[in-house]
N, C-alpha and C positions, 0 to 999 in steps of 0.2 A: 357822191351822195347815195348812189345806188348800193355801193359796198356797205356803207354805214347801215342802211336799212336791212340789207340781206343778212349781215353778220350779227345784228342785234338779237337778243334772246326774247324780245317782246313779241306780241301778236301781230300788230300792224301799225303803220304810220300813214296818216292822211296828210297830203301836201297840197297846197294851193299857192300859186304865184300871183301876187297882186300887182298887176302891171302899172296901175295908176301911181302907186307909191314905191314900186320896185322892191317890195317886201315879200318875204316868204312866210306862209302860215304852216305850222306843223302841229298836228294833234297825234301824239304818241300814246298808244294804248299798250301797256305792258302785259296786263293780265285781266281777264274777266272771269276767272275761276270762281271768285266769291260773289260776283255781282257786276253790274254795269260799271264801267270805268268812271272815276271821278278825280278831279284835281284842278288846281288853279291854272290860270293863264298868265304867262309872263310876256312882257313886251319891252324890248330894249334894242339898241343898236349892237349888232354883232359884227366882228371882223369879216366873217364869211357866212353864207347860209348854212354851211356844214357845221359851223360852231353853234348856230341856233338849233339845228337838228340834234346834235350831241347833247345839248342842254335839255331838250325836250325828252330825249330817251333816258337820260340820267335821272331827271326829276320824276318821270313816270315810274321808273323802277323803284325809286324811293317811296312813291305813294303805294305801290303794291306792298312793300315791306311795312309801311305804316298801318294800312288797313289789316293786313294779315297778322301783324304783331299784336294787335288788340282784338283780333277775331271779329272784325266788323264786316257786314255784308256788302262790301263794295270792292271794285277792282281798281288797279293802279293806272292812271292816265295823267297826262299833262299837256297843256297847250303852250306854244311859243309863237309869238309874232316877231320874226327876226327882221328888224328894220335895217335898211342900208344907210339911212340918214334919219335925223330927228324929224318928227312930224308933229303938227299942232293944229289947233282950231278945227275948222270944218274938215280938213283933210284927215286929221286923226279920227274924228268922229265917224266919218264915212268908212274909214278902214275898219274900225271896230264893228260897225254895222255889217260889213261884208264878212268879217270873222264870225259874227253871230249867225249869219246865214249858213256858214260852213258847219258850225256846231249843230244847227237845226237839221241840216241834211243827214246827220247821223242818227236821227230819230231816237234820241235818248240813250244810245249806247255809250255816250260820253257826256258828262255834265261838268260845268266849270264855274269858277269864281275868281276872286281877287288873288293877285300875286304881285311880284315886283313889276312896277310900271303900269299895273292895272288895278286901280283903286275902286272904291265903291261907286263913284260916279261913272267910271268906265264900264263897270259891270252893268249898270243901268242901261247904258247905250247898247251893249251886247244883248241885253235882255229885250230890246225892242224887236229883235229878229228871232229870238229863241226862248222857249220856256225852260230850257235845260241849263239854268244858272242857279247858283245858290248865293245867299247874301241879300236877297231882295224881299223875302217873305217873313220878316219878323223875328228871326233868330237873334238879331242884335249883334253887338260887338263880340267876336270870338275870343278876344283877349282874356276876359275873366274865365271862360271855359278852359282855355289853354292853361291858365294859371292854376285852376283846380287840379288838372292832371299833373302838373309839375309839383304842386304841393303834396299830392298823395305819393308821388315818386320820391320826393325828399323824405317823407315818412317811411317809405319802404327801405330806402338806403339807411336811414337811422336804425330801423328795426334789424337790418342785417348786420350793421356795424356794432351797434351798442345794445342790442337785445330788447329795445323798446322803441316804439314810434313816437314817444313823447319827446317833443323838441324843446321843452322848457330848459333854458340854460345852455342850449347848444348854439354854437356860433355858426351862422349861415351867411355866406358872402354871396350877394346877388350882383351880377355884372349885367348892366343894361336895365334902365328904368323907363320902359315904354308901356305899351298897351298890355303886355303880359307882366312885366317886372313889377309895376306898381300894385296891381291887385294881388299878386303873389306876396309881395312884402307885407301887405295888410293881413293876409292869412297867417304868415309866419309870425308876425308881431302878436296876433291874437293867440297863437299857440305857445307864446312865451319864449320864442327864439331870440337870441342876441344877434342883431342885424349889423352887418357891414355892407355898405352900399357903394357901388362904383358906377359911374356913367361918364360918357364923353363930355357931358355938360356938368361941370363940377357944382354949379349952383343948384341944379336939379337934385343931385345926390345929397347936397347939404340940406336942402329944404325938406326932402322926404325923410332924411335921417333925423332931423329935428322934430318932425311930426310924429315919428314912430319910436323915438328914443333910441335910434341907432347911431352908427358911426360912419361918416363918409370917409372913403379911402381913395387914394390916388388911382385913377384909371390905368395909368401906365405901370403901376407897381402891383396890380391886382393879383398876378399869378404867384407872387412870393408872400402874399398876405396870409398869415396863419388863420385857419378856420377849421371847423369840423366838416362842413359840406360846402362845396363850391357850386354855385348855380349860374351857369352862363345863359343869359337871355338876350344877347346882342347878336353879333355877327358869327358866321361859321368859320371853320378852319382854324380855330384858336388853340386847339390841343395838338401840339407838335413836339418834336424832340426838345426844342428850346424851352417852351413853356412848361412841358411836363416835368422837366428837371427842376423847375423852380417851385412847383406846387407844394404847399404845406397844408394839405387837407387830407381827410380820410376817404372822402367820397365825392363824386360829381354827378349832378342830376340837374339838367336845365332845359330851357325851351328853345335855345338857338338851334337852327338846322345845321346839319353837316359839321358838327363840332370837331370831329377828328380830321386832321389834315390829310392823313392816309389811314387805311385800315390797320397798318402796322402799329399805329399809335394806341390802339386798344391793348395790344400786348405790352407796350411800354408802360401804360398805366398799371396793368396787371403786375408787371415785374416790380413796380414801385410799391405795390400793396395798396393802390388807390382803387376803390370800387367805382366803376363807371357804369352808369345807367344809360343805355343807348338812347340817343336823342329822339329817334322816331317813335319810341314808346312813350317817353316823357311828354312830348309835345303834341300828342294825338288829340287832346281834348277839344281844341277849337274845331278841328276838322270833323270830329265825331258829332259835335253839337250842331254845326251848320248843316251838314248833310243829313244827320239823323232827324233834326227838327223839320227841315224844309223839304228834303227829297224823299225821306222815308216815313214821314208822319209820326215819328216817335214823340212821346210825351217828355216834358221837362224832367219828370221823376225818373223815367227810364234812362234818359241821356245822362243824368247825374249819376245814377248807379253804374252805368257803363263806364263813365270816366273814372269813377272811384275804383272800378275793378282793375285799372291800370296798376294799382298797388299790388293786387293779388297776382297779376301776371309777373310783375317784377320779383315777388317773393319766390315764385316757381323758377324763374330764370336764375336768380342768385343761388338758389339751392342746387340747381343742376350744375351750374358753373363751378360752385364750390366742390361738389362731389367729384367732378371731372378734372379739377385743377386747371381750369381754363378761364379766359376772359368772359365776362357776361355777354359780350357781343357774339361770341361763338354760339352760346346757348340760345340767344335771341334769334340768330339766323336759322338755327336748327328748328326752332319753334315755328318760324315763318314757313319753312319748307313743309313741316308736318301739317300745318293748317291748309296750305295750298294743295297738298296731296289728298287731304281729307275732303276738301271742297266745302260747300256751304253747310253751316250747322243745321 
């Protein structure tokens, strides 16, 4: 564990061993260059504590890229409660309270919210011991905010590919019809897009397709389904050599985290002539809204404008990538480095 912490390129890791549950708590802070660190907390059973630590470090790095990619005044951090076994009831509740005490001890240098295994009710429990949580003070469901960012990303992809952001008549395939996918589909429908919808629950896909005049498609065959823009809003790691070879789309822009199985898959998409919009840019809307409204006191109008500016950021990324003949991921990472080198705006 010592080597993992020493060799990481982040700023610091806070660790606490919870003897009562034999669990490890990790708060990984990757960067505070742009502001105090902020990111959700994940709780699950890990094979070893080191696996939990690696996850916290990886996710914290991703938050740095998300915030810097949209030039937002927060730093990258993430919490992980690495369980050795499942916990429930009062034992789970008290564990979350003790984690809240750990967050509070950092005096605002790290704020947190929901993630895998830590839902809204769990955030309320953490919030008993610390004020440095988001999702409790009226920002509402982040799904529609994330959907707004993905929608403006889809428009940016269309603008780059087809010379116009007008989606009327464009076929958009949405994979995953949850808290983000459904409000996104409604925006796409209002914009005149032809919808193809896929979900692990075929009845859900059929019902929403019927409501919005779209077409439900088989979730297992989604990658070979012809469309203009593919919008993954379900699980990560779905863009890999096997699926990329099947794609029949011109562009990809979605809400799912970590869509690329490996970084090399960005080049595979580029070599196939498929325009890929990096996921941590597309899906930043929900995080921007929650933290902007609750932690930074921004207005709804300001947050809306900030999320819509994701499209402007992608315009610049695509233009730079095209000029250099490189995947947009390369231009995005360069943008992140430039923002971090510059510091707070």
